[in-house]
C-alpha positions as CSV (number, residue, x, y, z in Angstrom):
1,X,-92.4,39.6,24.7
2,X,-89.2,38.0,23.5
3,X,-87.2,35.7,25.9
4,X,-83.5,35.2,25.2
5,X,-82.4,31.7,24.3
6,X,-80.0,31.3,27.2
7,X,-83.0,32.0,29.6
8,X,-85.0,29.3,27.8
9,X,-82.1,26.8,28.1
10,X,-81.8,27.7,31.8
11,X,-85.5,27.2,32.3
12,X,-85.4,23.8,30.5
13,X,-82.5,22.7,32.7
14,X,-84.3,23.7,35.9
15,X,-87.5,21.9,34.8
16,X,-85.5,18.8,33.9
17,X,-83.7,18.7,37.2
18,X,-87.0,19.2,39.0
19,X,-88.5,16.2,37.2
20,X,-85.5,14.0,37.9
21,X,-85.7,14.8,41.6
22,X,-89.4,14.0,41.7
23,X,-88.7,10.6,40.1
24,X,-85.8,9.7,42.4
25,X,-86.6,7.2,45.2
26,X,-86.9,8.8,48.6
27,X,-84.9,6.1,50.3
28,X,-82.2,4.0,48.5
29,X,-82.1,1.7,51.6
30,X,-85.5,0.1,51.0
31,X,-87.5,-2.2,48.6
32,X,-91.2,-2.2,48.0
33,X,-93.6,-5.0,47.2
34,X,-96.7,-3.1,46.0
35,X,-99.1,-4.9,43.7
36,X,-102.2,-7.0,43.4
37,X,-102.0,-10.7,43.7
38,X,-104.0,-13.6,42.5
39,X,-104.7,-17.2,43.6
40,X,-101.4,-18.6,42.5
41,X,-99.1,-15.6,42.9
42,X,-95.6,-15.7,44.3
43,X,-93.8,-12.4,44.3
44,X,-90.6,-11.3,46.0
45,X,-87.9,-8.5,46.0
46,X,-84.4,-8.6,47.3
47,X,-82.4,-6.2,49.5
48,X,-78.6,-6.6,50.1
49,X,-77.3,-5.7,53.5
50,X,-73.8,-4.9,54.6
51,X,-72.1,-5.2,58.0
52,X,-73.4,-1.9,59.3
53,X,-77.1,-2.9,59.2
54,X,-78.5,-4.1,62.5
55,X,-82.2,-4.0,61.9
56,X,-84.8,-4.2,59.1
57,X,-88.2,-2.5,59.3
58,X,-91.2,-4.1,57.6
59,X,-94.2,-1.8,57.2
60,X,-97.2,-1.3,55.1
61,X,-100.5,-3.0,54.5
62,X,-102.2,-6.1,53.1
63,X,-105.7,-6.1,51.7
64,X,-107.3,-9.6,51.5
65,X,-110.4,-10.2,49.3
66,X,-110.1,-13.9,50.1
67,X,-107.3,-15.9,51.7
68,X,-105.0,-17.4,52.3
69,X,-101.8,-15.4,51.6
70,X,-98.5,-15.4,53.4
71,X,-96.1,-12.5,53.5
72,X,-92.5,-13.1,54.7
73,X,-89.0,-11.9,55.1
74,X,-86.3,-14.5,54.4
75,X,-82.8,-14.4,55.6
76,X,-79.8,-15.0,53.2
77,X,-80.0,-18.7,54.0
78,X,-83.7,-18.7,53.0
79,X,-85.0,-19.4,56.5
80,X,-87.8,-17.0,57.5
81,X,-87.1,-14.2,59.9
82,X,-90.7,-13.1,59.7
83,X,-93.9,-14.8,58.3
84,X,-97.5,-14.0,58.7
85,X,-100.5,-15.7,57.0
86,X,-103.8,-13.9,56.4
87,X,-106.9,-16.1,55.9
88,X,-109.9,-13.8,56.3
89,X,-110.8,-10.9,54.2
90,X,-110.0,-7.4,55.4
91,X,-107.3,-4.7,55.5
92,X,-104.3,-5.4,57.8
93,X,-101.4,-3.1,58.8
94,X,-98.0,-4.6,59.1
95,X,-95.3,-3.0,61.2
96,X,-92.4,-5.0,62.7
97,X,-88.7,-4.8,63.3
98,X,-86.4,-7.7,62.4
99,X,-82.8,-8.3,63.5
100,X,-80.7,-8.1,60.4
101,X,-77.4,-9.6,59.2
102,X,-75.1,-9.5,56.2
103,X,-76.3,-10.8,52.8
104,X,-79.3,-10.8,50.5
105,X,-82.7,-10.7,52.2
106,X,-86.0,-11.3,50.5
107,X,-89.4,-9.7,51.0
108,X,-92.1,-11.9,49.5
109,X,-95.6,-13.2,49.3
110,X,-97.1,-16.6,48.6
111,X,-100.8,-16.9,47.7
112,X,-102.4,-20.2,48.5
113,X,-105.6,-19.4,46.6
114,X,-105.9,-15.9,48.0
115,X,-106.6,-12.7,46.2
116,X,-105.9,-9.0,47.2
117,X,-103.1,-6.6,47.2
118,X,-100.0,-5.7,49.2
119,X,-98.2,-2.4,49.8
120,X,-95.1,-3.3,51.8
121,X,-91.8,-1.7,52.4
122,X,-88.6,-3.4,53.8
123,X,-86.0,-0.8,54.8
124,X,-83.0,-0.1,57.0
């Protein structure tokens, strides 16, 4: 069976578009912190908020092999709008709403000798 070249080109374009859509983030209004951490890890990601954003939503989970580790959301002035320290091992769900404001906000973790992993999302 012979397929015309224009049909092959159309098929290639459709496959390329499908792949691009699968690799596009679902929500451009969020950042993720999803990684393992070690005893001296400090990781963070930033999200920039405009005047129309009233609330941030922090959700996900933290798995602690050993503690302590602190997760936080910092305001543009670097004060913490949310902070939680985990000291004992286990799997913990995180789900909280934070009053937002204009500027660059930070989702981060600080390990004080802890080990484990995080899978957190900060969105609006």
